[in-house]
N, C-alpha and C positions, 0 to 999 in steps of 0.2 A: 665329621670333619667337613668333607666337603661346602657346606654350608657357613663355613668359616671361611674360606677362601676369600667371596667378592669383599668382606670386611677386612680381610690381612692384604688385597691389593689397596684397599681405600686407605688401612692406616701406612703402610709403605710411601704411596704416593704422598701423602702428609706429610709425611718425617720431609722426606726430600724436598718435599717445596719449605718446610722449615728452614731442612738446611743451606740448604742453596747451593752449594758446592760439594763435588767431592776432590779433593786435594786440589788439580789447579784449575778442572773441570768443571766450567759453571753450569747452572742448573738450573736454568727460566722455569719459573713456576708453570707456564701453559703448556713448554713441556711437554712436562714432566708427569700434567693433569692429560693432555693428547697421549701422550702415550700409554697411560695405565687404564683410560677408554678405549682404547686401539687392541690394548692382553685383555678388556673386561669381554669387548669380543672375541678376539680369537679363543679363549678359554671358552667362550659360551657361556659366563654371565649373561648374557643380553645377546638378542639376536639383532639382525642388523633392525631390521624392524621395529621392534621394540627398543632400539638405542636411538630413534628417529623420533619415537613421541617422548624418548625417558625428556631427550632437551627441550625446556623451554621457551620454542621460541617465540613467544607473546614478551617474553621477557627480555631477551637477548635483544631483539627490538629495540623493546624499549629504553632499554639500558643506553645504544646505541645512538638513539635521539638525544637524549640525554648527554651524552661524552660530547656530541654534534656542538649539542650551547656547551657545553663546558667547554668545548673548544676556541667556539665564538671568542666566550667572556677571556679566553690566556688572550688569544690573539690584540682583543680592543683591546688593553690595558686599561679594563678599570679597574683593578686588580690592585695596578701597579699606579696606577691615580692614588688609589684610596690607599697605600702603602706611602707614598712620596708625600698626604697629607701628614701619614700617623708618623714621618721622622720629622717633623718643627714641633713637635710636642713630646713633654716628657711621660715616660711610659707609667702613668698613673692607675688604680685601679680600676677606676673608671673608662682609660684607653685601654684594656684588657678587657676587659669587659666590650666594648662595642665592638675588638680586635672579634674576640672567640665567642660575640653576640651574629654575628657575618659570616664567621667560617658555621657555624649550626645552621640559621638561616641558609646560605647556601648547599650547604649539604640536604636540607629537607625538600629541598626545588630540586636542586640538580642529581646527587646521589654523592654519597659519602667518598664512594672508589673515584669519581669526577673532579671534588672539590683538592681530593689525595694531589693527584698528576697538578690539576693545578695552582695550587697552592703552594706546595713543596719550594720551590724556584724562589717565589716570592719571599717565604717566610728568612731564606736561606738569607737573601739579599739584607730580607729586614736585618737578623741576627748582625748581618758584616757590617754593614753602619752603624748601628749602636755599640759595634763590639762588644757584644754577650756570647754565650755561649750556643752554640745551635741549638746545644741540649734540651733543654726547658722547654724554647718557641716550636723545636716539631713534637714535642709532647703534650705542648696546649693546641696544636696544630690535631694527633692524631685522636685526642678526646675530646674535641670540639667537634670532628667532622664523623665521628661515632655515636657523642651524646647528640646531638644535633639532627641523626637518621634517623631517630628511635621514636618520632612521634609524626611520620607520614610515608605513605604506599611509597612516595617516590624518592625514598632517602637511603634508602640500600638496594642489594640485588635480591635479598631473601623476604622486606618488606613487599619486594614485587609479587613473588613468587607469595606472599601469605595472600596479598590482594588478588594476582591474579589467578587462585583457589576459590571465590569466591562465594569466601568464608562470610566475612562482614559486610552486610548488603550498602552500605556506605562508606569505604572504606574510609574518605579522605576525612569524615563525623568523627570512625568508630576509634582511627586510629591517634586523631587529635584530641576527642574528651578523655579518650584511656590511658591515653600514652602524656599528652603536654603537658597537665600540670606537672608532676612527676619527673617531665623534664627539664621544666625552671629553675626545682630544685638542683637539680645534676648539675645543672650548670652555673649553678652557683660553688657544688661541692669542689668544682675543677679552678673555680678558681679560688678558694678559700685553699685549698690543696695548696696550687700553682703560691701563693702570697707564703704559704710557712715552709715548702721547701726550695723553694726562688728566690728570697729575698731580696737578691740583686733585683730582679725585672723590675721592680715599682719605684727603685734609684735609676734605671738606667738614662741616659742621654742621650743625644745623637750626637755623635761624631763622625767625624770629615769622612766623607764618603769614598771605598776603596774601589777597584775595580768592580764593577758591576761583573754577579753573577750570572753565566746567559743566560739568558729564556729557550728553551725549548722549542715552542710554540712558533718559530718564526718570525719576519715579517710580520704588520701593525695592520690589520683588518679595519674595518669600514665598522663606527660604532653604531651607523643607525639598524642595523638588523639584530644586532646585538639586542640593543633595548627593547625591540617591535619583541625580539624572540623571547624575554623577560616576563614583559607585559601582557605576550598573550599564554603561559605559561603561568600566572599568580593570576589575572583575570579565570581561565578555565579551573583553576584548582580552586578557587574562590565560588566560583559557578557550583561545585562541589559537594561545595562545605557548603553552602546555602541550600543546595537541593536537601539533602541529608538531612537540615534543618528544620525545611518545610515537610520533608517527607514529600518529596515531589519525587514521581517514577523517574525522573534526568538522571541518566548516570553516564557518564563517559570515560571510557576503559582508564587505563596509565596508558595504555601505550598508545592511543589514541590522543593525550591531551600529550604524552612527547614528543609526536610524530609533530602535532596542527604549532607545535611552541618553535622545534626543530627549522619548519618549512622557510622562512624566511630568511634564514642560512643556507640552505638547501637550494634556494632561486636564484641566488645571489653569487657574484663574478666571483665569490673566495672558496663557491661549493668543494671546489676540489681538494683543495689545500684544506679544508676542516674536515671531508670523509679521511684525508689520508691522516688527521691527526687523532680522527676517534684512536682510544686505546685498543685497538683491534687483541691484542694481546690478553688483555683482561677478559675479551668475552670468547675466547680460544679455550680457556683456563676455565670458566663456566662452561663449557660444554663438553668437556671431557671430566669432569667434576658429575655432570649428572649422569653421563650414562654410566660410571662404577658406582655413584647410589642408587643408581636403579636398578645395577645388581644385588648393591647390601640388603635391597629392602624387597628383592624377588625372591631375595636365599630364606624370611621368614623369621631374622633374628629380632629383628625392632621388635612386633608386636609385643609379646609379652613385655620387654622392658618398661616398654612405655606405657600401656597400658595398666601402670601403678602411678606414675605419675603427670600422665595426662592432666587429671582433673582436676590436679593442686598450681594453681598458679605457683606458691609460691615453691614446692616441690621443680616446676617445672622452668620455672624461673634457674634455679639451683642446678639442674639438669640441661639447660642448656646453656648456661656458663660455661662447664664442663667439659660438656661432647662434644661442642665450639673448639676447645683445646687442643683433642684428638683429632676431629676430622672439617677443625672450619666450619665459621658459624653457614655458606649458603650451603654445602652438602649437608650439614646435620639436620637444617630445617628442610630440605625435598627428601632426606628421611622418614620426617617426623610427621611432617604435615597429617598426611591422610591418618593418621593414627588419634592425634587433635584435634583435628576439624571437626571429628562429629561432639565436642565437648561442648563448642559456642564460642563468642568470640572474648570471652576470657581469656582462657588458655588459649587461645591466640595471639591472644595478646600478650600474654605471658611470655610465650614462645618467642615470639616478635623482638620484645625488651630481654633479655636473656642471650637471647642469641646475638644478639647487637652490642649490648655495654661486652658482652663476651670480648670486644677487640681488647677492652681494657689491663684485659688480665695478661697477655703475652702476645708476641710478635705473630703467631700463627690463624688467632683469634680472627683476624679482619681479616680480610684480603687489601683494604686501605691499607692499614698498617705496613701490607709488603711493600704498598707502591711504595709510603714516601720514605721505610728504610734503604728498598732499593736505588729510587731516585738520587736520597743520602749519601749512599753508600758510593756511587759512582764518583762524588767530590772528595769522599774519604771520613766521608762523618759516619761515624757508627754509639750505635745506645746498647750497650750491655743489656743482658737478660735482668740482673740486680737491678740498675737501674731505672729499668723497665717495670720490673714490678712494685719496685717500692714508690713508685708513682701510682701504679695503675689498681693493684691490689685494695688499697682505702677508697678506691673509687667505686671498685665493683660492690665493694661490701654497702655502700655509703646508698649507690643509687636503685641497689639491689630491692633494700631496703623499703626507699619510695618507691617501687615499682610497686613491689607488694602490697604496700600499705597502701597504694592510691588504688589498684584491682582489687584490692579487700573491699576498700567502701564502695566503689560504682556499682560493682559484681560484674 
């Protein structure tokens, strides 16, 4: 019975993170996770030394570097200028494809969580200017950041966990080859579903701008350091991919890539504002989750259940999608990774794909969903679970089949 207590603590924290409120008491996700981590320490589920080891500091540092890039991008108004250009043209399928592709590409480079933070206010303003309901636009954002994150080690915290574990020898090439082609098909599925469920998007025209929705990032920053940062990031990722193709011994860890790319911003005059703009709450959320998940992993409950699915990509995708609805995707990967890693790159990629597309199914499936929904809620905009499921469930089914079929082909 005692072995069930760490799991009960994690499940209780997941429920509270999902409901976000008890009566009038707001429950910030990061606060719930930190309290849960402290309770795991106090109850003896993990020792203080073990808790320090359980926190994946390299992943947190990588995320912090990528969040700095995201903050710099937001302050530079690059995305704002892009949306101003989009405002001038009808929202045709090709324009929607460009918008979705941009969201997906940015997510692959600077993580889905960072794009969720900077993308929500921009797309709400975009919807407001065109007189659109914000719901389909926010669903497009959440689907774009979730799908775009799949084929990149930098795309999501759970992908960073898998890359940092040292499983794939060439993480960027492995993710790209094994998950890139089905991601293209998956993005097309997002566009098709948007067209079927929200046909009004295709006929929307620019309307006279209303009062702009205020951006949360403060005064405008310099453009040059942001462009230099994105150039460094793209070049280092390209070097890693080419090195993998040439089977070169060159290996740049994701943390080094993120910090190198963030360096032009961190040495600039806006560095203090950029550091302050980092989403530290999400990083604290992961600290608490890492401690709680280590208690679950140490209890021995997971090994027997994962042993039956870890060798089957199809079963692993299904288990990752469903399990992420219970404890969210980052804790699930942190728990499952030691048991899945011995089965090789195919199983690791199935774990990455399943745990990431799990974000389509319910808000709890991905931290990026919570970021978007909380930012929207502060503006009085809500998306009901039924609406979320009606859009996300078909995506999970189609995309899950795409990733399973491709992994079956490439092995």
